[in-house]
TISE-693089 format. One record per residue: x, z, y of N, C-alpha, C in turn. Coordinates in steps of 0.001 Angstrom, whole numbers, padded with zeros to 6 digits, always signed. Each point is the difference from the previous one (the first is absolute). Layout:
residues N
XZYXZYXZY ...
***
This chain:
residues 92
-009059+022218-013557+000667-000621-001173-000522+000565-001277 -000807+001032+000043-000554+000560-001265-000827-001058-000774 -000652-000879+000735-000903-000940-000647+000689-001340-000305 +001355-000040+000077+000753-001225-000250-000219-000433-001433 -000432-001236-000192-000233-000582-001287+000958-001180-000129 +001068+000181-000767+001035-001011-000089-000519-001336-000503 -000781-000016-001023-000539-001254-000547-000890-000680+001030 -000829+000733+000684-000852-000600+001020+000810-000605+001098 +001061+000734+000439+000874-000513+001056+000690-001238-000440 +000540-000026-001222+000698-001177-000523-000928-001211-000078 -001244+000206-000407-000976-001061-000113-000254-000536+001453 -000161+000870+000935-000192-000402+001359+001162-000825+000503 +001222+000425-000262+001230-000743+000443+000047-001362-000623 -000409-000158-001248+000047-001299-000695-000920-000984+000652 -001001+000488+000762-000950-000899+000676+000400-000319+001425 +001102+000500+000463+000417-000317+001380+000414-001492+000028 -000544-000720+000945+000279-001424+000028+000703-000490+001257 +000360+000891+000878+000729-000394+001193+001450+000293-000182 +000798-000631+000828+001458+000176+000017+000218+001489+000336 +000882+000633-000818+000215+001425+000112+001476+000364-000008 +000377+000881+000936+001365+000545+000071-000123+001490-000303 +000741+000465-000962+000059+001416-000314+001352+000515+000442 +000004+000959+000895+001242+000575+000531+000022+001437-000473 +001112+000385-000677+000121+001312-000649+001339+000552+000211 +000033+001306+000225+001313+000688+000101+000565+000324-001339 +001306-000309-000197+000627+000151-001289+000104+001510-000392 -000042+000857+000998+000078+001425-000286-001339+000753+000170 -001088-000723-000119-001332+000611+000136-000177+001000-001123 -000233+001248+000360-000227+001089-001011-001480+000264-000188 -000832-000562+000888-001436+000210-000154-000569-000987-000974 +000386-001274+000158-000389-001020-000943+001244-000715-000427 +000493+000234-001222+001260-000542-000412+000021-001501-000008 +001221-000545+000078+000155-001450+000169-000628-000817-001093 -000112+000546-001187-000582-000716-001132-001446-000421+000268 -000688+000753+000797-001374-000322+000374-000005-001270+000823 +000962-000163+000904+000027-001174+000816+000210-001270-000859 +000767+000190-001065+000237-001160-000919-001271-000325-000786 -000786+001026-000358-001246-000234-000651-000989-000653+000911 -000046+000371+001238-000860-000643+001006+000413-001441+000207 +001322-000232+000065+000507-001354+000220-000400-000918-001202 +000082+000507-001191-000379-000775-001164-001505-000273+000010 -000753+000980+000396-001483-000062-000042-000570-000986+001031 +000669-000048+001199-000558-000860+001073+000644-001409-000135 -000809-000993-000321+000559-001346-000207+000709-000528+001227 +001212-000454-000219+000744-000654+001090+000543+000978+001079 -000090+001301-000238+000468+000965+000979+001571-000010+000103 +000426+000526+001108+001456+000163+000218+000243+001498+000168 +001113+000438-000612+000350+001443+000056+001305+000124+000738 +000024+000862+000999+001218+000267+000781+000264+001483-000138 +001144+000366-000607+000426+001377-000153+001002+000324+001122 -000265+001006+000768+000863+000438+001123+000851+001161-000546 +001302-000231-000022+000953+001060-000551+000083+001173+000959 +000319+001128-000615+000145+001253+000708-001179+000344+000883 -001170-000198-000547-001255+000251+000708-001014+000603-000866 -000779+000913+000552-001037+000674-000793-001342-000671+000127 -001044+000843+000065-001393-000525-000048-000447-000623+001295 +000501+000433+001145-000459-000511+001291+000928-001063+000540 +000024-001120-000683+000954-001076+000316-000130-000416+001444 -001245-000172+000493-000237-000474+001341+000523+000955+001089 +000222+001276-000369+000548+000978+000941+001485+000229-000243 +000417+000095-001277+001370+000321-000301+000971-001170+000242 -000476-001183-000281+000861-001228+000172-000854-001047+000755 -000465+000394+001159-000924-000821+000747+000514-001430+000305 +001279-000101+000368+000546-001331+000284+000005-000896-001195 +000458+000510-001146+000027-000789-001253-001424-000346-000404 -000927+000906+000154-001414-000219-000311-000534-001191+000824 +000161+000075+001322-000480-001043+000860+000674-001312-000333 +001309+000006-000238+000736-001229-000392-000645-000670-001186 -000296+000781-001006-000598-000573-001223-001389-000510+000211 -000815+000693+000785-001339-000471+000321+000045-001336+000784 +000876-000032+001008+000149-001204+000773+000469-001152-000849 +000996+000279-000846+000491-001078-000892-001119-000454-000932 -000730+000916-000568-001073-000365-000907-001065-000891+000678 -000392+000352+001184-001002-000821+000665+000557-001232+000692 +001267+000062+000331+000654-001111+000745+000450-001129-000921 +000186+000220-001246+000568-001009-000891-001094-000999-000390 -001265+000324+000006-001050-000898-000401-000410+000250-001435 -001031-000587-000420-000530+000203-001330+000867-000656-001059 +000223+000709-001091+000686-000543-001145-000970-000922-000746 +000454-001140-000494-000939-000843-000794-000560+000774-001190 -001266-000224-000312-000700+000779-001013+000697-000183-001370 +000616-001116-000269+000616-000253-001288+001381+000629-000133 +000536+000528+001121+001324+000613-000032-000160+001471-000430 +000631+000396-001132-000178+001358-000462+000688+001026+000886 -000577+001179+000088+000641+001092+000705+001124+000597-000831 +001049+000470+000653+001038+000681-000700-000405+001435-000310 +000549+000609-001026-000348+001401-000377+000283+000963+001152 +001058-000157+000710+000331+000815+001205+000535-001020+001012 -000731-000096+001075+000333-000975+001035+001379+000332+000656 +000157+001219+000395+001266+000366+000665+000150+001494+000045 +001190+000454+000023+000303+001411+000091+001012+000126+001153 -000322+000900+000928+000860+000164+001200+000639+001339-000033 
***
């Protein structure tokens, strides 16, 4: 993480063109929740899911909720391109 370049990362995220789900723990102390919101804004059409009472390792700490959200994300189908993404898709 020493070589982390925030501007380079944000530019990379702005160029993501595939459907993207960002799952983040609301109590993440390694990367605070504000970063997830920045990522969500930077990635066009992304969806952000905040998992309450969860830290950095969402897939381990809240594995059932994580899997639920991933299944829902892929199971719902593609959102029409002209439909705007919400600032925060859902908080659990």
